[in-house]
VEXDREN-2710 file (C-alpha; in Angstrom, 1 decimal):
% VEXDREN-2710
k/r/px/py/pz
1/UNK/-32.0/-2.9/-28.2
2/UNK/-28.7/-1.7/-26.5
3/UNK/-28.2/-3.4/-23.2
4/UNK/-27.4/-1.0/-20.3
5/UNK/-24.2/-1.8/-18.5
6/UNK/-23.8/-0.9/-14.8
7/UNK/-20.5/0.3/-13.5
8/UNK/-19.8/0.7/-9.8
9/UNK/-16.8/2.7/-8.8
10/UNK/-15.7/2.8/-5.1
11/UNK/-13.8/5.6/-3.5
12/UNK/-12.2/6.3/-0.1
13/UNK/-11.3/9.8/-1.4
14/UNK/-7.6/8.9/-1.7
15/UNK/-5.5/9.6/-4.8
16/UNK/-5.5/6.0/-6.0
17/UNK/-9.3/5.9/-5.7
18/UNK/-9.5/9.2/-7.7
19/UNK/-7.6/7.4/-10.6
20/UNK/-10.1/4.6/-10.4
21/UNK/-13.0/7.1/-10.7
22/UNK/-11.4/8.8/-13.7
23/UNK/-11.0/5.4/-15.4
24/UNK/-14.6/4.5/-14.7
25/UNK/-15.7/7.8/-16.2
26/UNK/-13.5/7.2/-19.3
27/UNK/-15.1/3.7/-19.7
28/UNK/-18.6/5.3/-19.3
29/UNK/-17.8/7.9/-21.8
30/UNK/-16.9/5.2/-24.4
31/UNK/-20.2/3.5/-23.6
32/UNK/-23.1/5.9/-23.6
33/UNK/-25.5/3.1/-22.6
34/UNK/-23.6/2.5/-19.4
35/UNK/-24.8/3.7/-15.9
36/UNK/-22.1/4.8/-13.5
37/UNK/-22.5/4.9/-9.7
38/UNK/-19.9/6.3/-7.3
39/UNK/-19.9/4.7/-3.8
40/UNK/-18.2/5.5/-0.5
41/UNK/-18.4/3.4/2.6
42/UNK/-18.2/5.2/6.0
43/UNK/-16.4/2.8/8.3
44/UNK/-18.8/1.3/10.8
45/UNK/-15.9/0.5/13.2
46/UNK/-14.7/4.1/13.0
47/UNK/-18.1/5.4/13.9
48/UNK/-18.4/2.9/16.8
49/UNK/-15.1/4.1/18.1
50/UNK/-16.2/7.8/17.8
51/UNK/-19.4/7.0/19.8
52/UNK/-17.3/5.2/22.5
53/UNK/-14.6/7.9/22.9
54/UNK/-16.8/10.9/22.6
55/UNK/-20.4/9.9/23.6
56/UNK/-21.6/13.4/24.2
57/UNK/-20.4/14.8/20.9
58/UNK/-20.7/11.7/18.7
59/UNK/-24.1/12.4/17.3
60/UNK/-23.1/15.8/15.9
61/UNK/-19.7/14.7/14.7
62/UNK/-21.2/11.7/13.0
63/UNK/-23.8/13.9/11.2
64/UNK/-21.0/16.3/10.1
65/UNK/-18.9/13.4/8.8
66/UNK/-21.7/11.9/6.8
67/UNK/-22.7/15.4/5.4
68/UNK/-19.1/16.0/4.4
69/UNK/-18.9/12.6/2.7
70/UNK/-22.1/13.4/0.8
71/UNK/-20.7/16.7/-0.4
72/UNK/-17.4/15.1/-1.5
73/UNK/-19.3/12.4/-3.5
74/UNK/-21.5/15.0/-5.1
75/UNK/-18.5/17.1/-6.1
76/UNK/-16.8/14.1/-7.6
77/UNK/-19.9/13.1/-9.5
78/UNK/-20.4/16.5/-10.9
79/UNK/-16.7/16.8/-12.0
80/UNK/-16.7/13.3/-13.6
81/UNK/-20.1/13.9/-15.3
82/UNK/-18.4/16.6/-17.4
83/UNK/-16.0/13.9/-18.7
84/UNK/-18.5/11.2/-19.5
85/UNK/-21.4/13.4/-20.6
86/UNK/-24.1/11.9/-18.4
87/UNK/-25.5/11.8/-14.9
88/UNK/-23.6/9.9/-12.3
89/UNK/-25.4/8.3/-9.3
90/UNK/-23.9/8.3/-5.8
91/UNK/-24.3/6.0/-2.8
92/UNK/-23.1/6.7/0.7
93/UNK/-23.0/3.6/2.9
94/UNK/-22.1/2.7/6.4
95/UNK/-20.5/-0.5/7.7
96/UNK/-17.7/-2.8/6.5
97/UNK/-16.4/-1.7/3.1
98/UNK/-15.9/-5.4/2.1
99/UNK/-19.5/-6.3/2.8
100/UNK/-21.2/-3.1/1.8
101/UNK/-19.5/-2.9/-1.6
102/UNK/-20.2/-6.6/-2.4
103/UNK/-23.9/-6.1/-1.4
104/UNK/-24.2/-2.9/-3.4
105/UNK/-22.7/-4.5/-6.4
106/UNK/-25.4/-7.2/-6.2
107/UNK/-28.2/-4.7/-5.5
108/UNK/-27.2/-2.6/-8.6
109/UNK/-26.4/-5.8/-10.6
110/UNK/-23.1/-4.2/-11.4
111/UNK/-21.4/-5.5/-14.6
112/UNK/-18.0/-4.1/-13.5
113/UNK/-16.6/-3.0/-10.2
114/UNK/-13.8/-0.3/-10.5
115/UNK/-11.5/0.3/-7.5
116/UNK/-8.1/1.7/-6.8
117/UNK/-5.6/-1.1/-6.3
118/UNK/-4.5/0.6/-3.0
119/UNK/-6.4/2.9/-0.7
120/UNK/-5.6/5.5/1.8
121/UNK/-4.3/3.1/4.5
122/UNK/-1.4/1.7/2.5
123/UNK/0.8/0.4/5.3
124/UNK/-2.1/-1.4/7.0
125/UNK/-3.1/-2.9/3.6
126/UNK/0.4/-4.3/3.2
127/UNK/-0.1/-6.3/6.3
128/UNK/-3.8/-7.3/5.9
129/UNK/-4.4/-7.2/2.2
130/UNK/-6.1/-4.4/0.3
131/UNK/-9.8/-3.8/0.4
132/UNK/-9.8/-4.4/-3.4
133/UNK/-8.2/-7.8/-2.9
134/UNK/-10.7/-8.7/-0.2
135/UNK/-13.7/-7.5/-2.2
136/UNK/-12.4/-9.6/-5.1
137/UNK/-12.4/-12.7/-2.9
138/UNK/-16.0/-12.1/-1.8
139/UNK/-17.6/-10.9/-5.1
140/UNK/-18.2/-13.0/-8.1
141/UNK/-18.4/-9.9/-10.4
142/UNK/-15.6/-8.6/-12.7
143/UNK/-13.3/-6.2/-11.0
144/UNK/-11.0/-3.6/-12.5
145/UNK/-8.1/-2.7/-10.1
146/UNK/-6.7/0.7/-11.2
147/UNK/-3.1/1.6/-10.6
148/UNK/-2.3/4.3/-13.1
149/UNK/-3.9/7.6/-13.8
150/UNK/-5.8/7.1/-17.0
151/UNK/-4.7/9.1/-20.0
152/UNK/-6.5/7.2/-22.8
153/UNK/-8.5/4.1/-23.5
154/UNK/-6.6/0.8/-23.0
155/UNK/-4.5/0.0/-26.1
156/UNK/-2.9/-3.3/-25.3
157/UNK/-4.1/-6.0/-22.9
158/UNK/-1.9/-8.8/-21.7
159/UNK/-4.0/-11.9/-21.0
160/UNK/-2.1/-14.8/-19.3
161/UNK/-3.9/-18.0/-20.3
162/UNK/-3.7/-21.5/-19.0
163/UNK/-6.4/-22.6/-21.4
164/UNK/-9.0/-22.9/-18.6
165/UNK/-12.5/-21.6/-18.6
166/UNK/-11.4/-18.9/-16.2
167/UNK/-8.8/-17.7/-18.7
168/UNK/-11.4/-17.7/-21.5
169/UNK/-13.8/-15.7/-19.4
170/UNK/-11.1/-13.1/-18.7
171/UNK/-10.4/-12.7/-22.4
172/UNK/-14.0/-12.4/-23.3
173/UNK/-14.7/-9.9/-20.5
174/UNK/-11.7/-7.8/-21.6
175/UNK/-12.8/-7.7/-25.2
176/UNK/-16.4/-7.0/-24.3
177/UNK/-15.5/-3.9/-22.2
178/UNK/-12.5/-2.7/-24.4
179/UNK/-13.2/-3.9/-28.0
180/UNK/-10.7/-1.4/-29.4
181/UNK/-7.7/-2.9/-27.6
182/UNK/-5.3/-5.5/-28.9
183/UNK/-5.0/-8.6/-26.7
184/UNK/-1.7/-10.5/-26.3
185/UNK/-2.4/-14.1/-25.2
186/UNK/0.5/-15.3/-23.1
187/UNK/1.0/-18.9/-22.2
188/UNK/3.8/-19.6/-19.7
189/UNK/4.7/-23.3/-20.0
190/UNK/7.0/-25.5/-18.0
191/UNK/8.4/-29.0/-18.4
192/UNK/6.7/-31.2/-15.8
193/UNK/9.2/-32.2/-13.1
194/UNK/12.1/-30.3/-14.8
195/UNK/13.9/-29.5/-11.6
196/UNK/13.6/-33.2/-10.6
197/UNK/14.9/-34.4/-13.9
198/UNK/17.9/-32.1/-13.6
199/UNK/18.5/-33.2/-10.0
200/UNK/18.5/-36.8/-11.3
201/UNK/21.3/-36.0/-13.7
202/UNK/19.4/-35.7/-17.0
203/UNK/21.5/-33.7/-19.5
204/UNK/20.4/-30.3/-20.7
205/UNK/20.0/-31.4/-24.3
206/UNK/17.3/-33.8/-23.3
207/UNK/15.6/-31.3/-21.0
208/UNK/15.7/-28.8/-23.9
209/UNK/14.0/-31.3/-26.1
210/UNK/11.3/-31.7/-23.5
211/UNK/10.9/-27.9/-23.5
212/UNK/10.3/-28.0/-27.3
213/UNK/7.7/-30.6/-26.9
214/UNK/6.0/-28.6/-24.2
215/UNK/6.0/-25.5/-26.4
216/UNK/4.5/-27.4/-29.3
217/UNK/1.8/-28.9/-27.1
218/UNK/1.0/-25.4/-25.8
219/UNK/0.8/-24.0/-29.3
220/UNK/-1.7/-26.7/-30.2
221/UNK/-3.8/-26.0/-27.1
222/UNK/-3.7/-22.3/-27.9
223/UNK/-5.2/-23.0/-31.3
224/UNK/-8.1/-24.8/-29.7
225/UNK/-8.4/-22.1/-27.0
226/UNK/-8.7/-19.3/-29.5
227/UNK/-11.5/-21.0/-31.4
228/UNK/-13.6/-20.8/-28.2
229/UNK/-13.2/-17.0/-27.6
230/UNK/-15.4/-15.3/-30.2
231/UNK/-12.9/-12.5/-30.4
232/UNK/-11.8/-11.1/-33.8
233/UNK/-8.5/-12.6/-34.9
234/UNK/-7.0/-9.3/-35.8
235/UNK/-7.2/-8.3/-32.1
236/UNK/-5.3/-11.3/-30.9
237/UNK/-1.6/-12.2/-30.9
238/UNK/0.1/-15.1/-29.1
239/UNK/3.2/-15.4/-27.0
240/UNK/4.8/-18.5/-25.4
241/UNK/7.5/-18.3/-22.7
242/UNK/9.1/-20.9/-20.5
243/UNK/9.4/-20.4/-16.7
244/UNK/7.4/-19.6/-13.6
245/UNK/4.1/-17.8/-14.3
246/UNK/4.4/-15.4/-11.4
247/UNK/7.7/-14.1/-12.8
248/UNK/7.1/-14.3/-16.5
249/UNK/3.8/-12.4/-16.5
250/UNK/5.3/-9.4/-14.8
251/UNK/8.3/-9.5/-17.1
252/UNK/6.1/-9.7/-20.2
253/UNK/3.9/-6.9/-19.1
254/UNK/6.9/-4.6/-19.8
255/UNK/8.0/-6.5/-22.9
256/UNK/4.7/-5.9/-24.7
257/UNK/4.0/-2.5/-23.2
258/UNK/0.7/-3.6/-21.8
259/UNK/-1.5/-1.0/-20.0
260/UNK/-3.9/-3.7/-18.7
261/UNK/-3.6/-7.3/-17.6
262/UNK/-6.7/-9.5/-17.8
263/UNK/-6.9/-12.6/-15.7
264/UNK/-9.3/-15.1/-14.2
265/UNK/-9.5/-15.5/-10.5
266/UNK/-8.5/-19.2/-10.9
267/UNK/-9.2/-21.9/-8.4
268/UNK/-11.8/-24.6/-8.8
269/UNK/-12.4/-25.4/-5.1
270/UNK/-14.1/-23.3/-2.5
271/UNK/-10.8/-23.0/-0.5
272/UNK/-8.9/-21.7/-3.6
273/UNK/-11.7/-19.3/-4.3
274/UNK/-11.4/-17.9/-0.7
275/UNK/-7.6/-17.6/-0.9
276/UNK/-7.6/-16.1/-4.4
277/UNK/-5.3/-17.8/-7.0
278/UNK/-1.6/-17.3/-6.1
279/UNK/-0.7/-16.1/-9.6
280/UNK/-3.5/-13.7/-9.8
281/UNK/-2.7/-12.4/-6.3
282/UNK/1.0/-11.9/-7.3
283/UNK/0.1/-10.0/-10.4
284/UNK/-2.4/-7.8/-8.6
285/UNK/0.3/-6.9/-6.0
286/UNK/3.3/-6.5/-8.3
287/UNK/2.2/-5.3/-11.8
288/UNK/2.6/-1.8/-12.9
289/UNK/-0.5/-1.7/-15.1
290/UNK/-4.1/-1.9/-14.2
291/UNK/-5.6/-5.4/-13.7
292/UNK/-9.0/-6.7/-14.8
293/UNK/-10.1/-9.9/-13.0
294/UNK/-13.0/-11.7/-14.5
295/UNK/-15.7/-12.9/-12.1
296/UNK/-17.2/-16.3/-11.8
297/UNK/-20.7/-17.0/-13.0
298/UNK/-23.4/-16.7/-10.3
END
């Protein structure tokens, strides 16, 4: 029996969101057993402001806004249905996008959330963080942040790995959704206290020897890590680079010509979960390619 997979794609009717919907339709087309829902959240605070500023007209204007949003969603669903060959559901919600989308994802038991990495209010998001990033903090479900207009299925996935359960979950999630893509496992290693050793006057030859040891240890850990993945070996390759993860991941994205980066959210503690792992947050903000971030088990 083929298991149905539920995709939830959110839109604010902006161009980045349109790219996310197109990617969701492409994914649904590759998986006929999947069920795709398009969702739009009408801002509750905006409606409250409308009622306060124009109390006499608010009722009619609100009804017009909701009706137009319904029409927009229906048109998008009809257009995308031509691409994925199936019916697409729509959901129009009111309230906070952060809360409404997370609750809808739970109600629909979504296996994957698909969102544009940036929305219509780009400048405000630079200051406050994007809705996508905030949903990611709140939801425990896998989320695909779309940055590029999709032209084809993903070909090459860059998966930064620190050999944690979070990294393993990210690789498995990426392969489960995109089994035809090659996955480059990237480990960014550092010599512990390297800057301190250099400051203490240790010569570069000794530091270089420590780097070799660190690389060899990483290669051994990678062997053990790969054995836990249950991903075909012919889909995996391995890369090791020295340096700071936040910089090397973005550099390597271009080096391997990746069109998707797959990562875990990272963070073992509640506080780290709320803040979102710093490396993941950096990649989400600065990568050129789309980013898939695996959720945590419920």
